[in-house]
C-alpha positions in Angstrom: -3.0 -14.4 35.1 -3.0 -17.1 37.7 -3.5 -20.7 36.6 -4.9 -23.4 38.9 -5.0 -27.0 37.9 -7.5 -29.8 38.6 -6.1 -32.8 40.2 -6.9 -36.4 39.3 -9.3 -36.7 42.2 -11.0 -33.4 41.3 -11.6 -34.3 37.7 -15.1 -35.6 36.7 -16.3 -37.2 33.5 -17.7 -34.5 31.3 -15.4 -31.7 32.6 -14.4 -29.6 29.6 -12.5 -26.5 28.7 -11.9 -24.3 25.6 -9.3 -21.8 24.5 -9.4 -19.6 21.4 -6.5 -18.8 19.0 -6.3 -16.8 15.8 -3.8 -18.3 13.3 -1.2 -15.6 12.3 1.4 -15.6 9.5 4.1 -15.4 12.1 2.9 -18.6 13.7 3.7 -20.4 10.4 7.2 -19.0 10.3 7.9 -19.9 14.0 6.6 -23.4 13.4 8.7 -23.9 10.3 11.8 -22.9 12.4 10.9 -25.1 15.3 9.9 -28.2 13.3 12.2 -27.9 10.3 9.2 -28.4 8.0 9.8 -26.0 5.1 6.9 -27.2 2.9 6.1 -24.2 0.7 2.4 -24.9 1.1 2.8 -24.0 4.8 4.7 -20.7 4.3 3.2 -17.3 3.6 3.8 -15.8 0.2 6.3 -12.9 -0.2 3.6 -10.4 0.8 3.8 -12.0 4.3 0.0 -12.0 5.0 -0.5 -15.7 4.5 -3.4 -15.5 2.1 -4.7 -19.0 1.5 -1.5 -20.6 2.9 -2.4 -23.9 4.7 -1.3 -24.1 8.3 0.5 -27.3 9.1 -1.8 -29.9 10.7 0.6 -30.6 13.5 0.6 -26.9 14.4 -3.1 -27.2 14.7 -2.7 -30.3 16.8 -0.1 -28.7 19.0 -2.7 -26.2 20.1 -4.5 -28.9 22.1 -1.5 -29.1 24.4 -2.1 -25.5 25.4 -5.5 -26.4 26.9 -4.2 -29.6 28.5 -1.2 -27.9 30.1 -2.8 -24.6 31.0 -6.4 -25.3 31.9 -7.7 -28.9 32.0 -6.2 -30.7 33.8 -3.7 -27.8 33.8 -0.2 -27.3 35.3 1.5 -30.6 36.0 -0.1 -32.6 33.2 2.0 -34.9 31.1 1.1 -36.5 27.8 1.0 -40.3 27.4 -0.5 -40.4 23.9 -2.5 -38.3 21.4 -4.2 -39.2 18.1 -5.8 -36.9 15.5 -8.1 -37.1 12.5 -7.8 -33.9 10.4 -10.9 -33.1 8.4 -10.4 -29.5 7.3 -7.6 -27.0 6.8 -6.7 -23.8 8.7 -5.6 -20.6 7.1 -4.1 -17.3 8.3 -6.8 -15.3 10.1 -8.9 -18.2 11.1 -10.3 -18.0 14.7 -9.9 -21.4 16.2 -11.7 -22.9 19.2 -9.6 -25.7 20.9 -11.6 -27.8 23.4 -11.0 -30.8 25.5 -13.5 -33.0 27.5 -12.9 -35.6 30.1 -14.0 -39.0 28.7 -12.6 -41.6 31.1 -10.5 -41.9 34.3 -8.2 -44.9 34.6 -6.0 -46.2 37.5 -2.6 -44.6 37.9 -3.9 -41.0 37.5 -4.5 -41.6 33.8 -7.2 -39.5 32.2 -8.6 -39.9 28.7 -10.0 -36.7 27.0 -11.8 -36.1 23.7 -10.0 -33.2 21.8 -11.4 -31.0 19.1 -10.4 -28.0 17.1 -13.1 -26.0 15.4 -12.4 -23.3 12.7 -14.4 -21.1 10.3 -18.0 -20.9 11.3 -17.5 -23.6 13.9 -16.7 -26.3 11.3 -14.7 -29.2 12.7 -11.0 -29.0 11.7 -9.5 -31.8 13.8 -10.6 -34.3 16.4 -8.9 -37.0 18.5 -8.2 -38.6 21.8 -5.6 -37.6 24.4 -4.3 -39.8 27.2 -2.5 -37.9 29.9 -1.1 -38.3 33.4 -3.2 -35.9 35.5 -1.5 -34.0 38.4 -2.0 -35.5 41.9 -1.4 -32.3 43.8 -2.6 -28.7 43.4 -0.4 -26.3 41.5 -1.0 -22.6 41.3 1.2 -20.5 39.0 1.3 -17.1 37.4 1.1 -17.3 33.6 4.8 -17.3 32.5 6.0 -14.3 30.5 8.0 -15.9 27.7 10.9 -14.2 26.0 9.7 -12.2 23.0 10.2 -13.7 19.5 11.1 -11.4 16.6 10.2 -12.7 13.2 12.5 -10.9 10.8 10.7 -10.1 7.6 10.4 -7.0 5.6 6.9 -6.6 4.2 7.2 -2.8 3.8 10.0 -3.2 1.3 8.0 -6.0 -0.4 5.1 -3.5 -0.9 7.4 -0.8 -2.3 9.0 -3.1 -4.7 5.7 -4.5 -6.0 4.4 -0.9 -6.5 7.5 0.1 -8.4 7.4 -3.0 -10.6 3.9 -1.8 -11.7 5.3 1.5 -13.0 7.3 2.1 -16.2 11.0 1.4 -15.6 12.9 4.5 -14.3 15.6 5.5 -16.7 18.6 5.7 -14.5 22.2 6.9 -15.2 24.4 4.5 -13.2 27.7 6.2 -12.5 30.8 4.0 -12.6 29.3 0.6 -12.1 32.7 -0.9 -12.4 32.6 -3.3 -9.4 30.5 -6.4 -8.7 28.3 -4.9 -6.0 27.8 -1.6 -7.9 26.9 -3.3 -11.2 24.9 -6.0 -9.5 22.5 -3.5 -7.9 21.8 -1.9 -11.2 21.2 -5.2 -13.0 18.9 -6.4 -10.2 16.8 -3.3 -10.6 16.7 -3.9 -14.3 15.7 -7.6 -13.9 12.7 -6.5 -11.8 11.9 -3.8 -14.4 12.1 -1.1 -11.7 14.9 0.8 -13.5 16.3 1.0 -17.0 20.0 1.5 -16.5 22.4 3.5 -18.6 25.8 2.3 -17.6 28.3 5.2 -17.5 31.9 4.1 -17.0 34.9 2.3 -18.2 33.6 -0.5 -20.5 36.4 -2.9 -19.7 35.9 -2.7 -16.0 32.1 -2.9 -16.3 32.4 -6.0 -18.5 34.9 -7.6 -16.0 32.4 -7.0 -13.2 29.6 -8.5 -15.4 31.7 -11.6 -16.0 32.2 -12.0 -12.3 28.4 -11.9 -11.9 28.0 -14.3 -14.9 25.9 -11.5 -16.6 25.9 -10.3 -20.1 25.8 -6.5 -20.7 24.5 -6.9 -24.3 21.2 -5.0 -24.5 22.2 -2.5 -21.9 23.1 1.1 -23.0 26.7 1.9 -22.2 28.4 5.3 -22.2 32.1 5.1 -22.3 34.3 7.4 -20.1 37.8 6.9 -18.8 37.6 8.1 -15.2 35.0 8.1 -12.4 35.1 11.9 -12.4 34.1 11.9 -16.0 31.4 9.3 -15.3 29.9 11.6 -12.6 29.9 14.5 -15.0 28.4 12.5 -17.8 25.7 11.1 -15.6 24.6 14.6 -14.6 24.7 15.7 -18.3 22.3 12.8 -19.2 19.8 14.3 -16.8 20.1 17.7 -18.4 19.7 16.1 -21.8 16.5 14.5 -20.8 17.9 11.0 -21.3 17.7 9.9 -17.7 15.3 10.5 -14.8 17.6 9.5 -11.9 21.2 9.0 -10.9 22.6 5.9 -9.2 26.0 5.8 -7.4 28.4 3.1 -8.6 32.0 2.4 -7.5 33.1 6.0 -6.6 33.0 8.1 -3.5 29.8 9.9 -2.8 31.7 13.2 -2.6 32.9 12.7 -6.1 29.4 12.2 -7.5 27.8 15.0 -5.5 30.6 17.4 -6.6 29.0 17.4 -10.0 25.5 17.4 -8.6 25.9 20.6 -6.6 27.8 22.6 -9.2 26.3 26.1 -9.7 26.9 25.8 -13.4 25.6 22.5 -14.9 24.7 20.8 -11.7 21.3 19.5 -10.4 20.8 21.9 -7.5 17.4 23.3 -6.6 16.4 25.8 -3.9 16.4 23.0 -1.5 19.4 21.7 0.5 20.5 18.2 -0.5 19.8 15.6 2.1 19.7 11.8 2.3 16.6 10.0 3.6 17.0 6.4 4.8 13.9 4.3 4.6 14.1 1.6 7.2 12.1 -1.6 7.2 12.4 -2.8 10.8 10.8 -6.1 11.8 7.8 -5.6 14.1 7.2 -2.0 13.1 3.8 -1.4 11.5 5.2 1.2 9.1 8.5 2.1 7.4 10.7 4.4 9.4 12.3 7.4 7.7 15.6 8.7 9.1 17.4 11.9 8.0 20.0 13.1 7.6 22.6 10.4 8.2 24.7 10.6 5.1 25.3 14.1 3.8 24.9 17.1 6.2 27.4 16.8 9.0 26.2 19.5 11.4 23.1 21.1 9.7 22.0 24.6 10.7 18.4 25.4 11.5 17.8 26.6 8.0 19.2 23.4 6.6 17.1 21.3 9.0 14.0 22.9 7.5 15.0 21.5 4.1 16.0 18.2 5.6 12.6 17.9 7.3 10.7 18.9 4.2 12.6 16.5 1.9 11.8 13.6 4.3 8.1 14.6 4.4 7.9 14.7 0.6 9.5 11.2 0.3 7.1 9.8 3.0 4.1 11.3 1.1 5.5 9.8 -2.2 5.6 6.3 -0.5 2.0 6.4 0.6 2.1 7.9 4.1 -0.9 10.2 4.2 0.1 12.6 6.9 3.6 11.9 8.1 4.4 12.3 11.8 7.8 13.8 12.2 9.8 13.6 15.4 12.7 16.0 15.8 15.2 14.1 17.9 17.4 15.3 20.7 18.8 13.7 23.8 15.8 14.9 25.9 12.2 15.9 25.3 12.4 19.2 27.1 13.6 22.5 25.6 17.0 23.4 27.1 19.2 26.3 26.1 22.2 24.1 27.1 21.3 21.6 24.3 21.1 23.5 21.0 19.3 20.7 19.2 16.3 21.1 21.5 16.0 24.7 20.5 16.1 23.8 16.8 13.5 21.1 17.4 11.1 23.5 19.1 11.5 26.1 16.3 10.9 23.5 13.6 7.7 22.4 15.3 6.5 26.0 15.4 7.5 26.6 11.8 5.4 23.5 10.8 2.4 25.0 12.7 2.8 28.2 10.7 2.9 26.4 7.4 6.6 26.9 6.8 7.0 23.1 6.7 4.2 21.5 4.9 2.6 18.0 4.5 3.3 16.5 7.9 2.8 16.9 11.6 6.1 18.0 13.3 6.9 17.8 17.0 10.0 18.1 19.1 12.2 17.9 20.9 11.6 14.2 21.4 14.0 11.6 22.7 14.3 8.4 20.8 12.3 6.3 23.2 9.3 8.6 23.4 9.4 9.3 19.7 8.6 5.8 18.7 7.2 4.1 21.8 3.7 5.1 23.0 4.4 3.7 26.5 7.5 5.8 26.9 5.6 8.9 25.8 2.9 8.3 28.3 5.3 7.7 31.1 6.9 11.0 30.4 3.5 12.7 30.2 4.0 13.9 26.7 0.8 14.9 24.9 1.4 15.0 21.2 0.1 13.8 17.9 3.7 12.5 17.1 5.1 11.2 20.4 5.1 7.4 20.4 4.2 7.1 16.8 6.7 9.0 14.7 7.2 7.8 11.2 10.0 10.2 10.4 13.0 10.9 12.7 15.0 14.0 12.0 18.4 13.6 13.8 20.4 16.5 15.2 23.6 15.7 13.2 25.1 13.2 10.9 26.9 11.3 13.7 23.7 10.7 15.6 21.9 9.7 12.4 24.7 7.3 11.2 24.8 5.6 14.6 21.0 5.3 14.7 20.7 3.7 11.2 23.5 1.2 11.9 22.0 0.3 15.2 18.7 -0.4 13.5 20.4 -2.4 10.8 22.8 -4.5 12.9 20.9 -4.8 16.2 17.3 -4.5 15.2 17.8 -6.4 11.9 16.2 -3.6 9.9 16.8 -3.2 6.1 17.9 0.2 4.9 17.1 1.8 1.6 17.2 5.4 0.6 17.8 8.3 -1.8 19.3 11.8 -1.9 16.6 14.4 -2.0 16.7 18.1 -2.9 18.2 17.7 -6.4 16.3 17.9 -9.7 16.2 14.1 -9.7 16.5 11.4 -7.0 20.0 10.1 -6.4 20.3 6.4 -5.4 23.2 5.7 -3.0 24.0 2.1 -2.6 26.4 0.5 -0.2 28.6 -2.6 -0.6 26.9 -3.9 2.6 23.4 -3.7 1.0 21.8 -7.0 0.2 19.6 -7.6 -2.9 16.3 -6.4 -1.2 17.9 -3.2 0.1 19.2 -2.3 -3.4 15.9 -3.1 -5.0 14.1 -1.1 -2.4 16.3 1.9 -3.1 15.5 1.7 -6.8 11.8 1.4 -5.9 11.9 4.4 -3.6 13.4 6.5 -6.4 10.8 5.3 -8.9 7.9 5.9 -6.6 9.1 9.4 -5.8 9.4 10.3 -9.5 5.9 9.0 -10.1 4.6 11.1 -7.2 6.3 14.2 -8.5 4.8 13.6 -12.0 1.3 13.4 -10.5 1.9 16.5 -8.4 2.9 18.4 -11.5 
């Protein structure tokens, strides 16, 4: 859009201009960063939608400069002074009208303008007087494309945690929580009443970890074992005995835990292949992003990918996605016999059409760009109910999935939670790199999945 100013000579008394702006929650975060004003009255609550949060008055006032600098007088204008009288408050979602009107022209290209901001129903929010140096020469310019700002917040995880907190705590056998991070994740889940942990491990090591956390394990059920292998076996046994509803990995290798899970005699296997589903909360994405499998199956066969896809769909359904859109990823979006993953993707898509994969819309092969970006999908001419709007990404192998998840986490600032699916109960795998919210979200995902299964019968 081209902007053309009005010079001092062109301006007339009574000239006016108006711009409109809707107050968004992200505006309040950006202003807090820019100004350093961290008054909690001006910051949206943990849900991130703003609610009745009061916008800072100086953010409201700053909107006047957008009219002065862009429209009237426009490019080339410089402030001399500005005063305000604030008569009402602005909240997230309010549609504001910001107007200026030339009141007086003074020597030295000085112009005085009345300034107003009107809010809900046209009610006056702020009024004042601006004195500016109007431009003396014509300036035409294209509206500048500013660098994008990414406000990193994780409202999807906030929602999942709130929903899980409203459920009865999930009784969870925590296997070998004998290290600070492993024990801390379980205790955080308990503090939020998302899980009720049964601590299975070496009592001395667990108490030492608790002391390091300045926590007291009195009141928590503890099951004493000597080794991590025994802890894994006992955790699985607690599921069979009906004393626990989920497993949570502590300070032991994933293989050591899953060894007891997949045993043909006394394990937790079902007809499904075990697979891990990451639930990613990426800033700017309108929905959680599910990625599978990036943790268990190294080079899955087509048959195994069927279970991996179905497990991911089931988890998405459990977390409130009505009809999950599943993108089967490859390097390209065209079927090529030279790239086996494209053949698998095409077959999986057809199997979903025939009802062999249920509950979601499956399409592939799709490359990463046209799976999640509608513009990229249109550029490639892809007509699909999934392309550009995938909620689940099924990767061709563990290497691709692991790299994708870490890129989302460390470059796109996504949070990663997730569970192992396909066993009789969900298995929560936590990492030492996980922060508090990621650990809580993993517990919440397991709780919501169990609740969904109970409703489904």
